[in-house]
N, C-alpha and C positions, 0 to 999 in steps of 0.2 A: 502495499499499500504508499502510495508515494506521501511527503512527507506534508504538503500541502490538506490532502485529503482526512490525513489525521486531524491536525491541526482546526481544521474548519468542523468535521464531526462532532454534532453534539451529543452528549452521553446524557442516557437516560438511568433511573435505581435500577431496570435489569440489566445494566453492565454492569455492577458491582456483587460479587461472590461475597458473603459476609460467611463466616462459618465459625462458630457455632452461631446458630441462630441469633438473630438479630434478640428477640427477650431473654434468650439466655447472657449474651455481650449486656442490655443492659442492668439484668440481675445482679451481674458479675458488678458492673461500674458504676451502678448507681449508690449503694452504703460507701463505698471512698468517696465517691463526690461530693454526696452531703456530710461525710466527713471534714473534707478538706475546708467546702463552704463555711461548716458552723467554726472551726478552729478558726479560719480566715476571723471571721466576725468579731471571735473570744479576743484576738489577738491585736484588731484595729481598735475595739473596746480599751483593749487593757493602753495602748499606745495616744489614744485619747483621753483615757487619767493623767496617766504622765505628763502631757500635754498642758492638761489645766491647772493641776500641782504645778507645774515651773513655772506656767505663766501667773499663778495666784504669788508662787515663792520670791518671784520677781516685782511683783507690786507690791510687795508687803513692804520687801528689799529699801525697794526704791519711795516707798512714805517712809520708811524708819530713816533713811538719810536724808532727808526733807526734815520729819523731824528732828533729828539731833542737830543740823545746821539750823532751824527759827531757835531753835534752845540756846545753841551757845552762842547766839547772836545776840539773845535776850540776857543771856547772863554775864555775857562783857561789856552789855549795855548798864547793867545793874552795876559792876564791879566798876564804869569810869566813874557814875557817879557815885559813886562811895567816895572814891579815891580825890573828885571834885570835893565832895561838901567836906573831907580829912582837910584839903589843902585849904578853903574857905578858913575853916575854925582854927586854923591856924594863925594864917594873915593874920585874920581878925584879933586874935589871942594876940599876938604881937603889936601888932597898931594898939591894942589895949596899956600892953606892960610902956611898948614907947612914945603913946597919947602923949 
């Protein structure tokens, strides 16, 4: 048969021989296929859970760092205010003594 005829010839379901019969093949393969699909769903669920946990931990870390920065700023402002008051007290006391 020339190559052109092979390429243009359409194949029908009758052109294929399946041994053992189709029912036996499906009965053998279907349990394996279902097992693979269930395992795939479980693994995807676990991956999704890990991803969600990672995102939550990143958000918590970012929030903690932001809070730490805000608290450090407040602490430094309060400390600077106390230093300013102490300097003002020292200056006022010196002026009172030298007065």
